[in-house]
C-alpha positions, 0 to 999 in steps of 0.5 A, a space after each residue: 582318632 581311635 574308637 567312637 566318640 559321642 557328641 553332647 548336643 546339649 553341651 553345644 547348645 543344640 537341641 534335638 527336634 521332637 515333632 511330637 512337641 511341635 506347636 500346631 499350626 492355626 488356620 483361622 484367627 480367633 478373638 485372642 489372636 485379633 486382640 494380640 494383633 491390635 495391642 502389638 500394633 498399639 505398642 509398636 506404632 510411631 509416637 509421632 504418627 499414632 493410629 488415627 481415631 477413625 482407624 482405631 474405631 474401625 478396628 475395634 468395630 471389627 473386633 466387636 463384630 468378630 466377638 458378636 459373630 462368634 457368640 451368635 455361632 455358639 448360640 446357633 449351635 446350641 439351638 441346632 443341638 436342641 432342635 436335633 434332640 427334639 426331632 429325635 424325640 419326635 421321630 421315636 414317637 412316630 414309629 408304629 403310628 399312621 401318617 396321612 400323606 398324599 398318595 394313591 397306594 395303601 396297605 391294609 392295617 391289621 384289621 384289613 382296613 384302609 383309611 384315607 382322604 379325598 379332596 372334592 372340588 366345588 361343583 362335584 357330583 357322583 363322587 366315588 372311590 375305587 379300590 383296585 388290586 396290584 393287577 388293576 382289578 377293581 375290588 370295591 367301589 365306594 360311593 361318597 354321595 353328595 358332600 360339600 367341597 373340601 377334604 373328606 375321609 373315606 374308609 375301606 373295610 378290606 372286603 370286595 363288592 360281594 362282601 368277601 375279605 380280600 387277600 391282604 396286599 397293596 391296593 390303589 385308590 382311585 377317586 373320581 367325580 363329575 366336575 363340569 360335566 366331565 369325569 375327573 380324577 381327584 387328589 387323594 391321601 392315604 394313611 400308612 404305617 410309619 416304619 422308620 424315621 431318618 433324622 435330617 442331615 446337611 443335604 436332606 430333611 427329616 424323612 419318614 419311611 411309610 409302609 407301601 409308600 416309601 420315604 416321605 419328607 416330614 413336611 409332607 405329612 398332613 396328620 398323625 394318627 395312632 
């Protein structure tokens, strides 16, 4: 045969394959698939051996359970989205404020002051708060006096024992008291500036970045102050 000839595939009843139009494969069955399987089973069952009532009820229960789980997942997704929106709003409002959290390191605010809280146990006497610089030198010792057991606020005005303003920078808070005849360290919390907030992920909770303290889980924040 001379020359070239072209086969008409359509005339032969052969269709060319177009991958772009190929149906996508499903990896999970949804409610529609389950219902199709159930109706197909009913259509093709042996008339002499129909599906037992118990088996049919069990299959319908599975379908109902699937429907309920799907609806519950949708509602949970909506709740989670709403919670994330609420946390985003809360996070935006925290930046620029001061958060109280457990710790011993603090950074002076714009006025040079440091604020915090100490936890005084029962039977404590001669309670005091020492403010130390980065070298460990004591800048100021604040006497708390006779107070009842519990949490008590303290404040440092940014001045040393001589009444002179110190160079701004991170300081260490050391609270001590005589407890049962011995000098013991007390638990302290400090106010720190909120610089940023990280929203929760699948692997970590919402955290706040505090000046001088670092990242802190949101559930560790005791109080927020402007």
